[in-house]
C-alpha positions in Angstrom: 0.0 0.0 0.0 1.5 3.3 -1.1 1.0 6.8 0.5 2.1 10.2 -0.3 4.3 11.7 2.4 3.0 9.9 5.4 3.6 11.5 8.8 4.2 8.9 11.5 4.7 9.9 15.1 7.3 7.6 16.6 8.8 9.5 19.5 12.2 12.4 19.8 13.1 15.3 21.9 11.1 18.0 20.2 14.2 20.0 19.7 16.7 17.4 18.5 17.6 14.8 15.9 17.9 14.9 12.2 14.3 14.2 11.6 13.3 16.3 14.5 14.2 18.9 16.5 26.8 16.8 11.7 40.4 5.3 -0.6 44.0 1.7 -5.0 44.7 -0.3 -1.8 45.3 1.9 1.2 47.1 -0.3 3.7 48.9 0.9 6.8 48.5 0.0 10.5 45.1 1.1 11.8 45.5 3.4 14.8 42.2 5.2 15.6 38.8 6.1 14.2 36.6 9.1 14.2 33.0 7.8 14.8 29.8 9.6 15.5 30.4 9.6 19.3 32.7 12.6 18.7 29.6 14.7 18.1 26.8 15.8 20.5 23.2 15.4 19.4 24.1 13.5 16.3 21.4 11.5 14.4 22.3 8.4 12.5 20.2 7.0 9.7 20.7 3.8 7.7 19.0 3.6 4.3 19.0 0.2 2.5 17.8 0.8 -1.0 16.9 -1.6 -3.9 14.7 -0.3 -6.7 11.7 1.3 -5.2 12.2 -0.5 -1.9 13.7 1.2 1.1 14.4 0.2 4.7 15.2 3.2 6.9 16.8 2.6 10.3 17.1 5.7 12.5 19.2 6.3 15.6 20.0 9.2 17.8 22.2 9.8 20.8 19.4 11.1 22.9 20.3 11.4 26.6 17.9 12.4 29.4 14.4 11.6 30.7 12.9 9.2 28.1 9.5 10.6 28.8 10.6 13.6 26.9 11.6 11.7 23.9 9.5 12.1 20.8 10.1 11.4 17.1 8.2 12.9 14.3 9.2 11.5 10.9 7.7 12.2 7.5 7.4 9.0 5.5 5.9 8.2 2.1 3.1 5.8 3.1 1.1 4.5 6.1 3.1 1.4 7.1 1.5 -1.8 8.3 2.6 -3.3 11.6 4.8 -5.8 9.9 6.6 -2.9 8.2 7.9 -1.6 11.5 10.7 -3.1 13.5 12.9 -2.3 16.4 16.6 -2.8 15.6 19.5 -3.7 17.7 21.5 -0.5 18.3 24.7 -2.5 18.0 24.1 -2.9 14.3 24.2 0.8 13.7 27.2 1.2 16.0 29.0 -1.5 14.0 28.3 0.2 10.7 29.4 3.5 12.2 32.7 2.0 13.3 33.3 0.2 10.0 32.8 3.4 8.0 34.5 5.9 10.3 37.4 8.1 9.1 40.5 6.5 10.3 44.1 7.2 11.2 46.9 4.8 10.0 50.6 4.8 10.5 53.7 3.7 8.7 57.3 3.2 9.8 60.2 4.3 7.5 62.9 1.7 6.9 66.6 2.2 7.2 67.6 4.1 4.0 71.0 2.5 3.9 69.4 -1.0 3.8 67.0 0.2 1.2 69.9 1.5 -0.9 71.8 -1.8 -0.5 68.8 -3.9 -1.6 68.3 -1.7 -4.6 71.9 -2.2 -5.7 71.6 -5.9 -5.2 68.5 -6.0 -7.4 70.3 -4.0 -10.1 73.2 -6.4 -10.0 70.9 -9.5 -10.2 69.0 -8.0 -13.1 72.2 -7.2 -15.0 73.4 -10.9 -14.7 70.1 -12.4 -15.6 68.9 -13.1 -19.1 67.3 -10.0 -20.7 63.5 -10.2 -20.8 61.9 -11.1 -24.0 61.3 -8.0 -26.1 57.8 -6.8 -26.9 56.2 -8.5 -29.9 56.5 -5.5 -32.2 57.9 -7.1 -35.3 54.6 -6.7 -37.2 54.1 -3.1 -36.3 55.2 -1.7 -39.6 53.0 -4.2 -41.5 50.0 -2.9 -39.6 50.9 0.7 -40.2 52.0 1.3 -36.6 55.1 3.2 -35.7 56.8 3.0 -32.3 57.9 6.6 -31.9 59.6 6.2 -28.5 60.2 3.4 -25.9 61.0 4.0 -22.3 61.4 2.1 -19.0 59.9 4.2 -16.2 60.0 2.5 -12.7 58.0 -0.7 -13.0 56.4 0.4 -16.3 57.3 -0.1 -19.9 56.2 2.9 -21.9 55.6 3.1 -25.7 54.6 6.1 -27.7 52.7 5.0 -30.8 51.4 6.5 -34.0 49.4 4.8 -36.7 47.9 5.2 -40.2 44.6 3.5 -39.4 42.6 2.6 -36.3 42.1 -1.0 -37.3 45.8 -1.7 -37.6 46.6 0.1 -34.3 43.9 -1.8 -32.4 45.0 -5.1 -33.8 48.6 -4.5 -32.9 47.6 -3.4 -29.3 45.5 -6.5 -28.8 48.2 -8.8 -30.1 50.7 -7.2 -27.6 48.5 -7.5 -24.5 46.8 -4.2 -24.5 43.1 -5.2 -24.3 41.1 -2.7 -26.4 37.3 -3.1 -26.1 35.2 -3.9 -29.2 33.8 -0.9 -31.0 36.7 1.4 -30.2 37.6 1.9 -33.8 35.6 5.1 -34.3 37.0 6.8 -31.2 40.6 5.7 -31.9 40.2 6.8 -35.5 39.0 10.3 -34.5 42.2 10.8 -32.5 44.4 9.6 -35.3 42.7 12.0 -37.7 43.8 14.8 -35.4 47.3 13.6 -35.6 47.4 12.4 -32.0 49.7 9.7 -30.7 49.0 7.0 -28.1 50.9 6.6 -24.8 50.7 3.0 -23.7 52.1 1.3 -20.6 52.7 -2.2 -19.2 54.0 -3.4 -15.9 57.4 -5.0 -16.1 57.3 -8.1 -13.9 61.1 -8.1 -13.8 61.2 -4.6 -12.2 58.0 -4.7 -10.2 58.6 -5.3 -6.4 55.7 -7.8 -6.1 53.5 -5.6 -3.9 49.7 -5.7 -4.3 49.5 -2.2 -5.5 51.0 -0.1 -8.1 52.4 3.4 -7.0 45.6 3.8 -5.6 24.8 0.6 4.7 12.9 0.7 11.0 10.6 1.2 8.5 10.2 -0.7 5.3 8.4 1.0 2.5 8.2 1.5 -1.3 8.5 4.7 -3.1 10.0 5.7 -6.4 11.6 8.8 -4.7 14.8 8.1 -2.8 14.8 10.9 -0.2 15.2 11.7 3.5 13.1 14.4 5.2 15.2 16.7 7.4 13.3 20.0 7.4 11.1 19.1 10.3 14.2 18.7 12.5 15.1 22.3 12.1 11.8 23.8 13.3 12.5 23.8 17.0 16.3 23.1 16.8 18.7 25.1 18.8 21.7 25.6 16.5 22.9 23.3 13.8 22.1 19.6 13.6 24.6 16.8 13.0 23.4 14.0 10.6 25.1 10.8 9.5 23.6 8.8 6.6 24.7 5.3 5.9 23.4 4.2 2.5 23.5 0.5 1.5 22.9 -0.4 -2.2 23.9 -3.2 -4.6 24.9 -0.8 -7.4 27.4 1.7 -5.9 27.9 4.9 -4.0 25.0 7.3 -3.1 25.2 11.0 -3.5 22.7 13.9 -2.8 21.1 15.1 -6.0 19.9 18.5 -4.7 23.0 19.5 -2.7 26.7 19.3 -3.4 28.3 16.0 -2.3 31.9 16.7 -1.5 34.6 14.1 -0.6 36.2 14.9 2.7 39.9 15.6 2.2 41.7 12.3 2.6 45.1 10.5 2.3 46.9 13.4 4.0 50.1 13.0 5.9 49.7 14.6 9.3 52.2 15.2 12.2 52.8 12.3 14.6 51.3 14.2 17.6 47.8 13.9 15.9 47.8 10.3 17.2 47.0 11.6 20.7 44.6 14.3 19.4 42.8 12.5 16.6 39.3 13.4 18.0 40.2 17.1 18.2 41.8 17.0 14.8 38.8 15.4 13.1 36.3 17.7 14.7 38.3 20.8 13.8 39.0 19.5 10.3 35.3 18.8 9.6 34.2 22.2 11.0 36.8 23.9 8.8 35.7 22.0 5.7 32.0 22.9 6.4 33.0 26.6 6.6 34.9 26.4 3.3 31.8 25.1 1.6 29.6 27.9 3.2 27.8 25.2 5.2 26.0 24.0 2.2 27.7 20.7 1.3 27.1 17.0 2.2 30.4 15.3 2.9 31.3 11.8 1.8 33.4 10.2 4.5 33.4 6.6 3.2 32.3 4.6 0.1 33.3 1.0 0.0 32.4 -2.5 -1.1 31.4 -4.3 2.1 33.1 -7.5 1.3 36.4 -6.2 2.8 38.2 -3.2 4.3 41.7 -1.8 4.2 42.6 -0.8 6.9 39.7 -2.1 9.0 38.4 0.4 11.6 36.0 -2.5 12.4 35.3 -5.9 10.9 32.9 -5.9 7.9 29.3 -6.6 8.8 28.0 -10.2 8.5 25.2 -11.0 6.0 22.8 -11.5 8.9 23.6 -8.0 10.3 23.1 -6.5 6.9 19.8 -8.2 6.5 18.7 -6.9 9.9 19.6 -3.4 8.6 17.2 -4.0 5.6 19.5 -5.3 2.9 16.7 -7.3 1.2 18.6 -8.5 -1.8 21.0 -10.7 0.1 20.6 -14.5 -0.3 21.2 -16.6 2.8 24.9 -16.9 3.4 27.1 -18.8 5.9 28.3 -17.1 9.0 31.4 -19.1 9.7 34.9 -17.8 10.6 36.7 -15.6 8.1 40.1 -13.9 7.8 40.3 -10.5 9.4 39.2 -7.7 7.1 37.0 -9.9 4.9 33.2 -10.6 5.1 32.2 -14.1 6.1 31.0 -14.6 2.5 30.9 -12.4 -0.6 28.2 -9.8 -0.2 26.9 -7.5 -2.9 26.6 -4.5 -0.7 28.2 -1.1 -1.2 28.1 1.4 1.7 28.3 5.2 1.5 28.7 7.3 4.6 27.5 10.9 4.3 27.9 13.5 7.0 26.2 17.0 7.1 25.8 19.8 9.5 22.7 21.7 8.8 20.0 24.1 9.8 16.9 25.6 8.0 19.0 28.3 6.3 21.8 26.1 4.8 19.6 23.1 4.0 16.1 24.4 3.2 15.1 21.2 1.3 14.8 17.6 2.3 17.6 15.4 1.0 17.1 13.6 -2.2 19.6 10.9 -3.3 20.8 9.2 -6.4 22.6 5.9 -6.8 25.5 6.7 -9.1 26.7 3.2 -9.9 30.2 4.3 -9.1 31.9 1.5 -7.1 35.3 3.2 -6.7 36.4 2.8 -3.1 37.0 5.9 -1.0 37.7 6.5 2.7 38.6 9.4 5.0 42.1 8.4 5.8 44.9 10.2 7.6 48.5 9.0 7.7 51.2 9.1 10.3 54.7 8.4 9.1 57.2 7.5 11.7 60.8 8.5 10.7 63.8 6.2 10.9 66.0 7.2 13.7 69.6 6.4 13.2 73.0 7.7 12.1 72.1 10.1 9.3 75.7 10.2 8.2 76.1 6.5 7.8 75.6 6.5 4.1 74.6 9.0 1.3 71.1 7.6 1.3 70.7 8.4 5.0 72.0 11.9 4.5 69.5 12.5 1.7 66.8 10.9 3.8 67.5 13.3 6.7 67.2 16.3 4.4 63.9 15.0 3.0 62.6 14.6 6.6 62.7 18.3 7.3 60.8 19.0 4.1 58.3 16.3 4.9 57.7 17.6 8.4 57.1 21.1 7.1 54.7 19.7 4.5 52.8 17.9 7.2 52.5 21.1 9.2 51.2 23.0 6.2 48.7 20.2 5.4 47.4 20.1 8.9 46.9 23.9 9.0 45.0 23.7 5.7 42.8 20.9 6.9 41.9 22.4 10.3 42.5 26.1 10.1 45.0 25.8 13.0 47.9 28.2 13.0 50.8 26.6 11.2 53.5 28.1 13.5 51.7 26.6 16.5 51.7 23.3 14.7 55.5 23.6 13.9 56.2 24.4 17.6 54.3 21.4 18.7 56.1 19.2 16.2 59.5 20.5 17.4 58.6 19.7 21.0 58.1 16.1 19.9 61.4 16.0 18.0 60.2 16.6 14.5 62.2 19.5 13.3 65.6 20.3 11.7 67.1 20.2 15.1 66.4 16.5 15.3 68.4 15.7 12.3 72.0 15.7 13.6 75.2 15.5 11.7 73.8 16.6 8.4 74.6 20.0 6.9 71.2 21.1 5.8 72.6 24.4 4.7 74.9 22.8 2.1 74.0 24.1 -1.4 72.2 21.5 -3.5 73.0 21.2 -7.2 70.3 22.8 -9.2 68.6 20.3 -11.5 66.3 20.8 -14.5 62.6 21.2 -13.5 61.7 17.8 -15.0 64.4 16.1 -13.0 63.1 17.8 -9.9 59.7 16.4 -10.7 60.6 12.8 -11.0 64.2 12.5 -9.9 65.5 11.3 -13.3 68.5 13.6 -13.4 
């Protein structure tokens, strides 16, 4: 049975709540997470969406006399009793923890040992048989010209030109570059403009073998995918904090009537943030809200729920996802599983959205669209612990020491830009912890450095 904008009275403090009254493999050692507990009066909503079917799970952090709690929620139809359920709060807490922005850390290796291993690899490569050359013998017969050929890190690079698109596509497919069917017209258009093609492969001989190359209770039906928030601003004192966890089978969810902005991520931050991650995250989020004039919805996480990397919490089990309304999951086993992987493959993609709003900045209810984009993203901040040793023990150690000072200053600047904190205060705090030029002993940081060409400074080829 369908209704138009049903109003169900389910209980919330008249002046609180969101309905009533704020990614390549990532790796690293997980340190801390920034979950919803960091915010007062925060509402949490889980939306499981499949076609026109939606299950909404709503939670708040209400504290006080429960007799004062009331929730007034606009919905799209009058639900039958069987459409209403009481959920286990631990489910939402688990989803919150799984999707929370996280802090990770790395430890630098001894640069002298790295230099030694690199030289040994070079010597081994020189003594081994040369790799088989690319199969390019028939290039000329197909009207393809190899204009240039390079080895760049773990990649083999070719610059190609061609007379016809058919010949170029055939040559590329023969040599392991998989070109999709029907690409002739597009390729031909580029060739007619005199353009060349930059193509790359990974050299297995030069690749280090790593896994990466240097990259979410009321059930109802309605065709509109939306979340009513305007009622929550009527009696609200100040801005409201809302977290939306959207679960779909197709990909990430974004707001279609407001800007959806990715929270800044993958930033290196000073080591002392480890002890102040909650303060850092709250300041960073507030600063980003201000930069968007308070009118943006921030994406904090978007991920395939079969796994996580790094895991701020274990992925939810199929039974947990079904309890949260994921109606398209088949029954799946709940047995033991390796850390970081779901007990069985689950076709669920979660998007975590965070907004801070009032009637002025968000005058309309939220409407959503499922984009189909399955690219993984997470709010992730990185601590890099330096190697502490004799910085004069080898040339690589000396160069590493000089790079540390530049890295630490870049971290200070990045933290200031993220949070709005004073960069000099950040530098002083870093220095107190031993992260400044004074900590790099025995290295003449004032020694002139030979000036290199700008392209060499970009990639270190000179």
